[in-house]
C-alpha positions in Angstrom: -6.7 -0.9 -16.6 -9.8 -0.6 -14.5 -9.4 -1.9 -11.0 -12.5 -3.0 -9.0 -12.4 -3.0 -5.3 -15.0 -4.8 -3.2 -15.6 -3.7 0.4 -17.8 -5.9 2.5 -19.5 -4.2 5.5 -21.8 -4.9 8.4 -22.1 -2.4 11.3 -18.8 -0.9 10.3 -19.6 2.7 11.1 -16.6 3.2 13.4 -14.1 2.4 10.6 -15.6 2.4 7.1 -15.0 6.2 6.7 -11.2 5.5 6.8 -11.6 2.8 4.3 -13.6 4.9 1.8 -11.3 7.9 2.2 -8.3 5.8 1.3 -10.0 4.4 -1.8 -11.1 7.9 -3.1 -7.6 9.2 -2.4 -6.1 6.7 -4.9 -4.3 8.4 -7.8 -5.3 5.6 -10.2 -8.0 7.1 -12.4 -9.8 4.0 -13.7 -11.3 2.4 -10.6 -14.6 1.3 -9.0 -15.7 0.5 -5.5 -18.5 -1.9 -4.7 -19.7 -1.7 -1.1 -21.6 -4.9 -0.3 -23.4 -4.3 3.0 -25.2 -7.0 4.9 -28.0 -4.7 6.1 -26.2 -2.7 8.7 -28.1 -1.4 11.7 -25.7 1.3 12.7 -24.6 4.4 10.7 -22.6 2.5 8.2 -24.9 3.3 5.2 -25.2 6.9 6.3 -21.4 7.2 6.2 -21.1 5.3 2.9 -23.8 7.4 1.2 -22.0 10.6 2.3 -19.2 9.5 -0.2 -21.7 9.3 -3.0 -19.7 9.1 -6.2 -20.2 7.7 -9.8 -17.3 5.2 -9.2 -19.1 3.7 -6.2 -21.9 1.1 -6.2 -23.7 0.2 -2.9 -25.7 -2.9 -2.3 -27.3 -3.5 1.1 -29.2 -6.7 1.8 -29.0 -9.7 4.1 -26.4 -12.2 3.3 -25.0 -15.5 4.6 -21.8 -14.0 5.9 -18.6 -12.5 4.8 -17.8 -14.8 1.9 -21.3 -14.8 0.6 -21.0 -11.0 0.4 -17.6 -11.3 -1.3 -19.2 -13.6 -3.9 -21.7 -10.9 -4.6 -18.9 -8.6 -5.3 -17.2 -11.1 -7.6 -20.5 -11.4 -9.5 -20.9 -7.6 -9.9 -17.5 -6.1 -10.6 -17.0 -4.5 -14.0 -13.2 -3.9 -14.0 -10.3 -5.7 -15.6 -9.1 -6.8 -12.2 -10.5 -7.1 -8.7 -9.4 -7.2 -5.1 -10.9 -6.7 -1.6 -10.5 -3.9 0.9 -12.0 -4.7 4.3 -14.4 -2.2 5.9 -12.0 -1.7 8.8 -8.8 -1.4 6.7 -7.3 1.2 4.5 -4.6 1.6 1.8 -1.1 2.5 2.8 -0.9 5.5 0.5 -2.4 7.0 -2.6 -0.3 5.1 -5.1 -1.4 1.5 -4.2 -3.9 1.0 -7.0 -1.5 2.5 -9.5 1.2 0.0 -8.5 -1.3 -2.8 -8.6 -2.4 -1.8 -12.1 1.3 -1.6 -13.3 2.0 -5.1 -11.8 -1.1 -6.6 -13.5 0.2 -5.4 -16.9 2.8 -8.1 -16.5 1.0 -10.7 -14.4 -2.4 -12.3 -13.7 -2.0 -12.0 -9.9 -0.3 -9.4 -7.8 0.1 -9.1 -4.0 2.3 -7.3 -1.6 3.0 -6.5 2.1 0.7 -5.7 5.0 0.9 -3.9 8.3 -1.5 -4.7 11.2 -2.6 -1.8 13.3 -4.6 -1.6 16.6 -6.7 1.4 15.4 -6.7 4.1 12.7 -6.3 7.0 15.2 -3.2 5.7 17.0 -2.0 4.0 13.8 0.4 1.8 15.8 1.9 -1.2 13.9 1.5 -4.3 16.1 2.4 -6.9 13.5 3.9 -7.0 10.0 3.3 -9.4 7.1 6.1 -9.4 4.6 5.6 -11.5 1.4 7.8 -13.2 -1.1 7.7 -14.4 -4.6 5.5 -17.4 -5.1 7.0 -20.8 -6.0 4.8 -23.8 -6.9 4.2 -25.9 -3.8 4.5 -23.0 -1.4 1.1 -23.6 0.1 2.2 -27.1 1.1 5.0 -25.5 3.1 2.8 -23.1 5.1 3.1 -20.0 2.8 0.3 -17.8 1.7 0.0 -14.2 0.5 -1.9 -11.5 2.5 -5.5 -11.7 1.1 -6.1 -7.9 1.5 -3.3 -7.2 -0.9 -4.3 -9.9 -3.4 -5.6 -8.6 -6.8 -6.4 -10.8 -9.8 -7.3 -10.2 -13.4 -10.8 -11.1 -14.5 -9.7 -14.3 -16.2 -8.4 -15.5 -12.9 -11.7 -14.7 -11.1 -13.6 -16.5 -13.8 -11.4 -19.6 -13.7 -11.3 -19.9 -9.9 -15.0 -19.3 -9.3 -16.6 -18.4 -5.9 -15.4 -18.4 -2.4 -16.4 -21.7 -0.7 -19.1 -21.0 1.8 -18.5 -24.2 3.7 -15.3 -22.6 5.0 -16.2 -20.0 7.6 -12.8 -18.4 8.2 -10.3 -19.7 5.5 -12.3 -19.4 2.3 -9.9 -16.6 1.2 -7.0 -19.0 1.8 -8.8 -21.7 -0.3 -9.5 -19.2 -3.0 -5.8 -18.0 -3.3 -4.6 -21.7 -3.2 -6.8 -22.5 -6.1 -5.6 -19.5 -8.0 -1.9 -19.9 -7.4 -1.4 -23.7 -7.1 -3.9 -25.0 -9.5 -4.5 -22.2 -12.0 -1.1 -21.9 -13.6 -1.4 -18.1 -13.6 1.5 -15.7 -13.6 1.9 -14.0 -10.2 4.0 -11.0 -9.2 5.1 -9.9 -5.7 5.2 -6.2 -5.1 7.6 -5.6 -2.2 5.8 -2.7 -0.6 3.2 -2.2 2.1 -0.2 -2.0 0.4 -2.7 -2.1 3.3 -3.0 -1.2 6.9 -5.2 -3.8 8.4 -6.9 -3.6 11.8 -6.5 -6.6 14.1 -9.6 -8.4 15.5 -10.9 -10.3 12.5 -12.2 -13.9 12.8 -8.8 -15.4 11.9 -6.8 -13.0 14.1 -8.9 -12.8 17.2 -7.2 -15.3 19.4 -6.2 -18.9 19.8 -9.6 -20.3 18.8 -9.7 -18.2 15.7 -6.2 -19.3 14.7 -7.0 -23.0 15.3 -10.2 -22.9 13.3 -8.5 -21.1 10.5 -5.6 -23.5 10.4 -8.0 -26.5 10.4 -10.0 -25.1 7.5 -6.8 -24.4 5.6 -5.7 -28.0 6.1 -9.1 -29.1 4.8 -8.5 -27.0 1.7 -5.0 -28.6 1.2 -6.5 -32.1 1.6 -9.1 -31.3 -1.1 -6.9 -29.6 -3.6 -3.3 -30.8 -2.9 -3.9 -34.3 -1.5 -2.4 -33.5 1.9 -2.6 -36.1 4.6 -4.2 -36.0 8.0 -1.6 -33.5 9.2 0.9 -31.9 6.9 4.0 -29.6 7.1 1.9 -26.5 6.6 -0.3 -27.3 9.6 2.6 -26.5 11.8 4.6 -24.1 9.6 1.6 -21.8 8.9 1.0 -20.7 12.5 4.7 -20.6 13.3 5.1 -18.1 10.5 2.7 -15.7 12.2 5.0 -15.6 15.3 7.7 -14.0 13.1 5.2 -11.4 12.0 4.9 -10.1 15.6 8.7 -10.2 16.1 9.4 -8.3 12.9 7.0 -5.4 13.5 8.4 -2.0 12.9 
């Protein structure tokens, strides 16, 4: 099974080397990497091009933001399945894509666990995200899988379509909701850490980021699940993040 990985970058020169090293260290032989760059002004492209490899495709051009770049990746991937690896994140170990491919032999969607770190040099875990098997209706109760661990077969990508560009922070949440709650696809939880994710993204950068993300997620549930003005998940979703800090190892 060919696994496609999309890495979106913009001025990511400080971290993208770690990201690419972790991809090329993967033991799974049938893989491709699509680096979708937004026209970086720093040394991002110099670092990316130093990894020149037949399995990597690089596109660098202006875009309309993170999710527009992700949509470009969805339009270009050639594998049997696809997922995203952020330009400041890395795989936990060399067997991640192998485990993903094995999981996708028996399911349409796989996802796993995630560790948040402060930086790649110190590699200190500051927060953990432990998943669970999906049950229909879980998004109404405040549940979601970690998007950096979320891999889908091509038929899922084709059925779900693009990321919604009207959502600036929670388009990944909206995408996963549509795939899991509306698509009727078989999912499989892999109980292992897949990704080490750096803190500081738009949805993890403070109270304002959390609030905006939560409001956009509510908007998605209203649209697709018929949620009311405020629903259970509006409170349960941020409360669940508190436990991620308390459970860190």
